[in-house]
Structures are given as structure tokens and as C-alpha cells.
C-alpha positions in Angstrom: 118.0 68.0 83.9 120.1 71.0 83.3 122.9 72.5 85.5 121.8 75.5 87.5 124.0 78.5 86.8 125.4 79.8 90.1 126.7 83.3 91.1 130.4 83.7 91.4 132.4 86.0 93.6 136.0 87.0 93.1 138.5 86.6 95.9 140.0 90.1 96.4 143.5 88.8 97.3 144.0 86.1 94.6 141.7 87.5 92.0 140.3 84.0 91.5 136.6 83.3 91.1 134.8 81.0 93.6 131.5 79.4 93.1 129.0 79.9 95.9 126.3 77.3 96.5 123.3 78.5 98.5 121.0 76.2 100.4 118.2 77.3 98.1 120.1 75.9 95.1 119.9 72.4 96.7 116.3 72.8 97.8 115.3 74.0 94.3 117.1 71.1 92.7 114.9 68.7 94.7 111.9 70.2 93.0 113.0 68.5 89.7 111.5 65.2 90.8 110.7 62.8 93.7 113.6 61.3 95.6 116.6 62.4 93.5 119.9 60.6 93.8 122.8 62.6 95.3 124.5 62.5 91.9 121.4 64.0 90.2 121.3 66.9 92.7 125.0 67.5 92.2 124.5 67.7 88.4 121.6 70.1 88.7 123.4 72.4 91.1 126.7 72.1 89.2 128.8 70.9 92.2 130.6 67.7 93.1 128.7 64.7 94.4 130.7 64.9 97.7 129.6 68.6 98.3 126.0 67.8 97.4 126.0 64.9 99.9 127.4 67.1 102.7 125.0 70.0 102.0 122.0 67.6 101.7 123.0 66.0 105.0 123.0 69.4 106.6 119.6 70.2 105.2 118.4 66.8 106.5 119.7 67.6 110.0 117.8 70.9 109.8 114.6 69.1 108.8 114.4 70.6 105.3 114.9 67.4 103.4 114.7 63.6 104.0 116.7 60.8 102.6 115.8 57.2 101.6 117.9 54.3 100.6 116.9 53.0 97.1 119.0 50.0 96.3 122.6 51.0 96.8 121.9 54.7 96.5 120.7 57.5 98.8 117.9 59.6 97.4 116.6 62.9 98.7 113.3 64.7 98.8 112.1 68.0 100.4 110.0 67.6 103.5 106.4 68.9 103.5 
């Protein structure tokens, strides 16, 4: 799996770049395989595991993805 390159925007006040993660980035990451662990999704998107978990939970609440416990891990899959 390779990290997905994300678009970056510059904050006009500070001049610092910020990385924007779109919902499609997480949905596209789930096309890499069946039931990917949160850490795998984070690696593909290029974000922290904590952020990936939060965004995936949001998508689950919206009915876009589903989760499943596999051992001690939570894995994710797009819904049909």
C-alpha cells in the first residue's frame, strides 16, 4: 500500500501549509482491500491513526462504511 498524496492549502495568516483530508480519500482507501484496519487506512491516506478512526466513525454513522472487530482490531469496509 502506498500513501495517497493529498492537496495542501496555505493558511493566509500564518503562511503554514495544512493538509486537507476529504471523505473521498478515506472511501478510496477502503478500495485497497476487504476490511482494512484503521492503521492501514491511516497509512494509505497519510494521516494519523486517531484522525482515520474519527473520520471512519463519521462515515460509519452516515452509512458509508461499516466496521467489524477482528481480534483486538477494528476493521473497515465500504457498504454496498
